[in-house]
C-alpha positions as CSV (number, residue, x, y, z in Angstrom):
1,M,26.1,-68.9,49.5
2,N,27.4,-72.0,48.0
3,F,26.5,-74.0,44.9
4,S,28.2,-77.4,45.2
5,P,26.9,-80.0,42.8
6,T,27.9,-83.6,43.7
7,F,28.6,-86.3,41.1
8,V,28.9,-90.0,41.7
9,V,31.4,-91.7,39.3
10,K,31.7,-95.5,39.0
11,S,35.1,-96.9,38.0
12,E,35.6,-100.2,36.1
13,N,35.7,-102.2,39.3
14,C,32.3,-100.7,40.3
15,V,33.7,-98.8,43.2
16,A,31.6,-95.6,43.5
17,K,33.5,-92.3,44.1
18,T,31.8,-89.1,45.1
19,I,33.2,-85.9,43.6
20,K,32.1,-82.6,45.0
21,I,32.7,-79.5,42.8
22,E,32.8,-76.2,44.6
23,H,31.5,-73.0,43.0
24,N,32.1,-70.3,45.6
25,I,33.1,-67.3,43.5
26,T,31.0,-65.5,40.8
27,M,33.3,-63.5,38.6
28,P,32.2,-60.0,37.8
29,V,31.6,-58.7,34.3
30,H,33.8,-55.8,33.2
31,L,33.3,-53.8,30.0
32,Y,35.8,-51.2,29.0
33,K,35.1,-48.3,26.5
34,P,38.1,-46.0,26.3
35,N,38.6,-43.4,23.6
36,K,41.4,-41.1,22.3
37,N,39.5,-38.1,23.8
38,N,40.0,-39.6,27.2
39,S,36.2,-39.3,27.9
40,G,35.5,-43.0,27.9
41,H,34.0,-45.1,30.7
42,A,34.1,-48.7,32.0
43,C,31.2,-50.5,33.7
44,S,31.0,-53.5,35.9
45,F,28.3,-55.8,37.3
46,S,29.2,-58.0,40.3
47,Q,27.7,-60.0,43.1
48,S,28.9,-60.0,46.7
49,E,29.8,-63.6,47.8
50,K,29.0,-62.6,51.4
51,D,25.3,-61.8,51.0
52,G,24.4,-62.1,47.4
53,V,23.8,-58.4,46.8
54,I,24.2,-57.3,43.2
55,Y,26.2,-54.1,42.3
56,A,26.8,-52.0,39.3
57,S,29.8,-49.7,38.9
58,L,30.9,-47.0,36.4
59,I,34.4,-45.5,36.3
60,K,35.8,-42.7,34.1
61,Q,38.8,-43.1,31.9
62,S,41.9,-41.6,33.3
63,G,44.4,-41.8,30.4
64,W,45.1,-42.7,26.8
65,D,48.3,-44.1,25.3
66,A,48.4,-42.8,21.8
67,Q,51.2,-45.1,20.7
68,K,49.5,-48.3,21.9
69,Q,46.0,-47.0,21.3
70,I,44.8,-48.2,24.7
71,G,43.0,-46.4,27.5
72,T,43.6,-46.7,31.3
73,F,41.2,-46.3,34.2
74,R,43.4,-47.1,37.2
75,A,44.0,-43.5,38.4
76,S,40.2,-43.0,38.7
77,K,39.8,-45.8,41.2
78,N,40.6,-43.7,44.2
79,D,38.9,-40.5,43.1
80,P,35.3,-40.5,44.4
81,T,34.3,-38.0,41.6
82,K,35.4,-40.4,38.9
83,N,33.7,-43.6,40.0
84,V,30.4,-44.6,41.3
85,N,29.0,-47.8,42.7
86,I,25.3,-48.7,43.3
87,K,23.5,-51.5,45.0
88,L,20.8,-53.0,42.8
89,A,17.7,-54.4,44.4
90,Q,16.3,-57.6,42.9
91,V,13.4,-55.8,41.3
92,E,15.9,-53.3,39.7
93,V,17.9,-56.2,38.3
94,A,14.6,-57.6,36.9
95,A,13.8,-54.2,35.4
96,I,17.1,-54.1,33.5
97,L,16.4,-57.6,32.3
98,D,13.0,-56.5,31.1
99,C,14.7,-53.6,29.2
100,L,16.9,-56.0,27.4
101,D,14.0,-58.4,26.7
102,R,11.5,-55.8,25.5
103,N,13.9,-53.1,24.3
104,R,12.5,-50.3,26.5
105,G,14.0,-47.7,28.8
106,Y,14.2,-47.9,32.6
107,S,15.1,-45.3,35.2
108,A,15.4,-45.3,39.0
109,F,16.4,-43.0,41.8
110,H,18.7,-43.8,44.7
111,D,18.3,-41.1,47.4
112,A,21.0,-40.7,50.0
113,D,21.6,-38.0,52.7
114,K,23.9,-35.8,50.5
115,V,23.3,-36.9,46.9
116,T,20.8,-38.4,44.6
117,K,21.7,-40.9,41.9
118,V,19.6,-41.3,38.8
119,I,20.1,-44.6,37.0
120,R,19.2,-45.2,33.4
121,F,19.3,-48.2,31.2
122,E,17.8,-47.7,27.8
123,P,18.2,-48.2,24.0
124,W,21.3,-46.5,22.6
125,M,20.5,-44.6,19.4
126,N,22.9,-43.0,16.9
127,K,22.9,-39.2,16.6
128,L,21.5,-37.9,13.4
129,S,23.2,-35.2,11.3
130,E,21.4,-32.0,10.3
131,E,20.9,-33.5,6.8
132,S,19.4,-36.6,8.2
133,V,17.1,-34.6,10.4
134,K,16.0,-32.5,7.5
135,A,15.4,-35.7,5.5
136,K,13.2,-37.0,8.4
137,E,15.4,-40.1,8.8
138,K,14.9,-42.1,12.0
139,P,17.7,-42.9,14.5
140,V,19.1,-46.4,14.3
141,Q,19.7,-48.3,17.5
142,K,23.3,-49.2,18.2
143,G,22.8,-51.2,21.4
144,Y,22.1,-50.0,24.9
145,S,23.3,-47.3,27.2
146,F,23.9,-47.4,30.9
147,S,24.3,-44.1,32.9
148,I,24.3,-42.8,36.4
149,T,23.9,-39.1,37.2
150,I,24.8,-37.8,40.7
151,T,23.3,-34.6,42.0
152,N,24.5,-32.8,45.2
153,K,21.5,-32.2,47.4
154,E,23.4,-29.8,49.7
155,D,24.7,-27.5,46.9
156,S,22.2,-26.8,44.1
157,T,24.9,-24.8,42.2
158,A,27.3,-27.8,42.0
159,P,27.4,-29.4,38.6
160,K,26.0,-32.8,38.1
161,N,28.5,-35.7,37.8
162,S,27.5,-37.9,35.0
163,F,28.8,-41.4,34.0
164,Y,27.8,-42.9,30.7
165,V,28.7,-46.0,28.7
166,G,27.3,-47.3,25.4
167,L,27.0,-51.0,25.0
168,S,26.7,-53.1,21.8
169,F,23.9,-55.6,21.4
170,A,26.4,-58.4,22.2
171,E,27.5,-56.7,25.4
172,G,23.8,-56.2,26.3
173,R,23.3,-59.9,25.9
174,L,26.3,-60.7,28.1
175,I,24.9,-58.4,30.8
176,R,21.6,-60.1,30.5
177,E,23.0,-63.6,30.9
178,Y,25.1,-62.4,33.9
179,L,22.2,-60.6,35.6
180,M,19.9,-63.6,35.1
181,F,22.5,-65.9,36.6
182,V,23.2,-63.7,39.7
183,L,19.6,-62.9,40.2
184,N,18.7,-66.6,40.3
185,K,21.7,-67.2,42.6
186,S,20.6,-64.4,45.0
187,F,17.5,-66.4,45.8
188,F,19.7,-68.9,47.6
189,T,21.4,-66.3,49.8
190,D,21.0,-66.9,53.5
191,V,21.7,-63.4,54.6
192,R,19.6,-60.4,53.4
193,V,21.0,-56.9,53.8
194,E,18.4,-54.1,54.0
195,S,20.8,-51.2,54.1
196,R,20.9,-48.9,51.0
197,S,24.5,-47.7,51.6
198,E,26.8,-47.9,48.7
199,E,30.1,-49.8,48.7
200,P,33.3,-48.6,46.9
201,V,34.2,-49.7,43.5
202,E,36.1,-53.0,43.6
203,D,38.4,-54.6,41.0
204,L,36.9,-52.6,38.1
205,V,40.4,-51.5,36.9
206,E,42.2,-54.8,37.3
207,G,41.7,-55.6,33.7
208,E,42.2,-52.2,32.2
209,I,43.0,-51.9,28.6
């Protein structure tokens, strides 16, 4: 997949020069949401340069530096219980875009041999206090939430492994612009991959905060 616009530039002596600009790499979007309780998450959206497949990843926070007030995620990268990566079909990307455009919820299932993954992208509402509930106040939307819940099909007693991140309206807009771009770009991919196998999380912790 290669987007290479070509420009023709004429110098003062009218000699035309052709300049080819290469655009081979689409950078991923990383959003980090650590907290002092060490229960934060980071999410990432990326596109494979090999075949144009779009991925979404979530990773759990692995540490918190109280002095610097920053969180870290690096230790969770190699722990399969603390990160998850999913392959998004084009129609799933379109569904997330529709959620952002129409402010509605979306859920999907990815069924594998040993686990199922439930994906949700929906409006993120604030939690009401008991007083607010008694006063019949309505929740206020804070942005959007993105979550993946993994269930072990082989052991019904095993606890579900949940990944969750809250996103501001601005972050939702950033995701929308990115997904719109990579979705359009995927239409130019020469190789289509039909497999539903998941790939490991890549580069999500490189920009840890």
